[in-house]
TIMIDO-949030 format. One line per 2 residues: number of its first residue (from 1); their letters; for each residue x, y, z of C-alpha. Coordinates in nm, 4 decimals. Layout:
residues N
NUM) A) X Y Z | ...
***
This chain:
residues 179
1) XX) 0.7923 1.0449 -1.0439 | 0.9353 1.0144 -0.6462
3) XX) 0.9826 1.4235 -0.6589 | 0.6374 1.5179 -0.6468
5) XX) 0.4679 1.5876 -0.3953 | 0.2017 1.4551 -0.2637
7) XX) -0.1699 1.6558 -0.2504 | -0.3130 1.7160 0.0973
9) XX) -0.6404 1.5016 0.0502 | -0.8893 1.6332 0.3092
11) XX) -1.2150 1.4149 0.4227 | -1.4821 1.4929 0.0959
13) XX) -1.1346 1.4070 -0.1437 | -1.0713 1.1210 -0.0063
15) XX) -1.4341 1.0141 -0.0068 | -1.4394 1.1475 -0.3878
17) XX) -1.1838 0.9935 -0.4878 | -1.2981 0.6493 -0.3210
19) XX) -1.6095 0.6409 -0.5460 | -1.4362 0.6867 -0.8053
21) XX) -1.1827 0.4352 -0.7989 | -1.4814 0.2276 -0.7666
23) XX) -1.6681 0.3262 -1.0433 | -1.5802 0.6488 -1.2606
25) XX) -1.8721 0.6594 -1.4558 | -2.0684 0.7408 -1.1621
27) XX) -2.2172 1.1384 -1.2716 | -2.1257 1.4571 -1.1012
29) XX) -2.4785 1.4304 -0.9300 | -2.4320 1.1198 -0.8026
31) XX) -2.0612 1.2189 -0.6220 | -2.2401 1.5527 -0.5023
33) XX) -2.4742 1.3295 -0.2815 | -2.2872 1.1025 -0.1734
35) XX) -2.0076 1.3552 -0.0449 | -2.2568 1.6147 0.0720
37) XX) -2.1750 1.8744 -0.1403 | -2.3758 2.0902 -0.4459
39) XX) -2.2643 1.9180 -0.7895 | -2.0771 2.2863 -0.8821
41) XX) -1.8842 2.2125 -0.5521 | -1.8092 1.8597 -0.6259
43) XX) -1.7448 1.9309 -1.0116 | -1.4778 2.2126 -0.8391
45) XX) -1.3250 1.9293 -0.6307 | -1.2903 1.6914 -0.8760
47) XX) -1.0950 1.9365 -1.1099 | -0.8858 2.0302 -0.8307
49) XX) -0.7842 1.6565 -0.8292 | -0.7086 1.6415 -1.2130
51) XX) -0.4996 1.9923 -1.2425 | -0.2452 1.8624 -0.9300
53) XX) -0.2258 1.5409 -1.1037 | -0.3932 1.2846 -0.8346
55) XX) -0.6709 1.1895 -1.0856 | -0.4207 1.0779 -1.4126
57) XX) -0.7305 0.9683 -1.6263 | -1.0829 0.8542 -1.5869
59) XX) -1.0844 0.5220 -1.8257 | -1.2917 0.2165 -1.8749
61) XX) -1.0943 -0.0942 -1.7793 | -1.1643 -0.3943 -2.0163
63) XX) -1.1186 -0.7530 -2.0081 | -0.8130 -0.8348 -2.3188
65) XX) -0.9514 -1.1851 -2.3700 | -1.3274 -1.0385 -2.4444
67) XX) -1.1762 -0.7868 -2.6455 | -0.9829 -1.0092 -2.9015
69) XX) -0.6410 -1.0360 -2.6778 | -0.6456 -1.3797 -2.5321
71) XX) -0.2656 -1.3795 -2.5317 | -0.0995 -1.2027 -2.1763
73) XX) 0.1976 -1.1924 -2.0960 | 0.4839 -0.9943 -1.8774
75) XX) 0.8535 -0.9366 -2.0030 | 1.1356 -0.8458 -1.8305
77) XX) 1.3633 -0.6855 -2.0285 | 1.7227 -0.5427 -2.0126
79) XX) 1.8759 -0.3173 -2.2715 | 2.2166 -0.3524 -2.4438
81) XX) 2.3100 0.0207 -2.4032 | 2.2293 0.2499 -2.0484
83) XX) 2.3450 0.5882 -2.1992 | 2.0500 0.8382 -2.2356
85) XX) 2.0488 0.8412 -2.5734 | 1.9904 0.4615 -2.5734
87) XX) 1.7394 0.4489 -2.3164 | 1.4718 0.6839 -2.4612
89) XX) 1.5009 0.5498 -2.7915 | 1.3913 0.1921 -2.6494
91) XX) 1.1619 0.3553 -2.4239 | 1.0058 0.5871 -2.7409
93) XX) 0.9215 0.2314 -2.8999 | 0.7884 0.0810 -2.5703
95) XX) 0.5487 0.3648 -2.6220 | 0.5000 0.3470 -2.9535
97) XX) 0.3967 -0.0543 -3.0020 | 0.0160 -0.0691 -2.8874
99) XX) 0.0360 -0.4656 -2.7438 | 0.2264 -0.2933 -2.5040
101) XX) 0.0177 -0.2018 -2.2233 | 0.2206 -0.1133 -1.9309
103) XX) 0.5695 -0.0268 -1.9492 | 0.8302 0.0245 -1.6280
105) XX) 1.1493 0.1078 -1.5269 | 1.2442 -0.1100 -1.2554
107) XX) 1.5551 -0.1639 -1.0083 | 1.6956 -0.4914 -0.9717
109) XX) 1.8371 -0.7562 -1.2423 | 1.6341 -0.6897 -1.5197
111) XX) 1.5870 -0.3151 -1.6424 | 1.1784 -0.2952 -1.7977
113) XX) 0.8724 -0.5216 -1.6771 | 0.6252 -0.4714 -1.9459
115) XX) 0.3103 -0.6484 -1.9695 | 0.1995 -0.7254 -2.3833
117) XX) -0.1168 -0.8736 -2.5055 | -0.1626 -1.0378 -2.8018
119) XX) -0.4334 -1.2014 -3.0624 | -0.2073 -1.4789 -3.1185
121) XX) 0.1878 -1.6406 -3.0768 | 0.2602 -1.4956 -3.3890
123) XX) 0.1711 -1.1195 -3.3357 | 0.3837 -1.1844 -2.9672
125) XX) 0.6536 -1.3110 -3.1185 | 0.6690 -0.9845 -3.4227
127) XX) 0.6873 -0.7440 -3.0934 | 0.9337 -0.9545 -2.9237
129) XX) 1.1318 -0.9598 -3.1899 | 1.0967 -0.5630 -3.2588
131) XX) 1.1922 -0.4579 -2.9082 | 1.5334 -0.7251 -2.9457
133) XX) 1.5781 -0.5317 -3.2633 | 1.5721 -0.1804 -3.0973
135) XX) 1.7699 -0.2338 -2.7561 | 1.6428 -0.4989 -2.5811
137) XX) 1.9161 -0.7274 -2.5016 | 1.7358 -1.0043 -2.2918
139) XX) 1.3430 -1.0832 -2.2831 | 1.2357 -1.2879 -2.0294
141) XX) 0.8649 -1.3841 -2.1356 | 0.6212 -1.4908 -1.8222
143) XX) 0.2924 -1.6561 -1.9788 | -0.0145 -1.4521 -1.7453
145) XX) -0.2668 -1.7462 -1.6518 | -0.5243 -1.5668 -1.4609
147) XX) -0.5962 -1.2602 -1.2633 | -0.6045 -1.3371 -0.9177
149) XX) -0.6385 -1.0229 -0.8014 | -0.7117 -0.7272 -1.0481
151) XX) -0.5549 -0.3720 -0.9923 | -0.6947 -0.2122 -0.6514
153) XX) -0.8014 0.1033 -0.5426 | -0.5244 0.2989 -0.3712
155) XX) -0.6383 0.2537 0.0347 | -0.6855 0.6267 0.0794
157) XX) -0.7980 0.6402 0.4403 | -0.6698 0.6479 0.7600
159) XX) -0.3120 0.4142 0.7657 | -0.4256 0.0857 0.8953
161) XX) -0.1965 -0.1831 1.0819 | -0.1755 -0.4665 0.9139
163) XX) -0.2635 -0.7351 1.1488 | -0.0304 -0.9659 1.2680
165) XX) -0.0332 -1.3314 1.0741 | -0.3288 -1.6014 1.1619
167) XX) -0.1566 -1.8588 1.3956 | -0.0411 -2.1293 1.1276
169) XX) -0.2964 -2.4313 1.1329 | -0.1900 -2.6962 1.2947
171) XX) -0.1320 -3.0079 1.0769 | -0.2768 -3.2936 1.1826
173) XX) -0.0142 -3.6223 1.2995 | 0.1097 -3.8544 1.0515
175) XX) 0.4129 -3.9957 0.8957 | 0.6506 -3.8487 1.0231
177) XX) 0.5170 -3.5669 1.2859 | 0.5023 -3.5473 1.6271
179) X) 0.1487 -3.5229 1.7797
***
């Protein structure tokens, strides 16, 4: 993943990508109007961005609960073995289970971080049992209560400096505090 060289993006590419991230359902004509190119030139740019791998896929983002999956959990997983064959078998299992909607190999205390959706607790239990029988040594489950910030667009524009933290709010004097 990190060996891939970044594609050089010009101002028009950035405008196109920003608009597609905001609403991937825009027509080519709408995109062309927005960036000031002909529809043919816009289509060529979008194709180039797809071929280069900058655009992986254009898809709809669904609400799991509205689609019948009210249970959403994060699972941190460690595998029992780390040899190439065992890792490949475990990762193949992650890809094969449709309830696992994201799976990342991570550095740190755990080996993988997964997002799993389920229709009910018994379906979640079946997925976890399947993972345990396919090489997961330790599974730690975190119930997702609420989405605080949805997946955000990449900040493609020029790098902006992070503003310094706001000064801490001054607490009014109270018991044990000096005024």
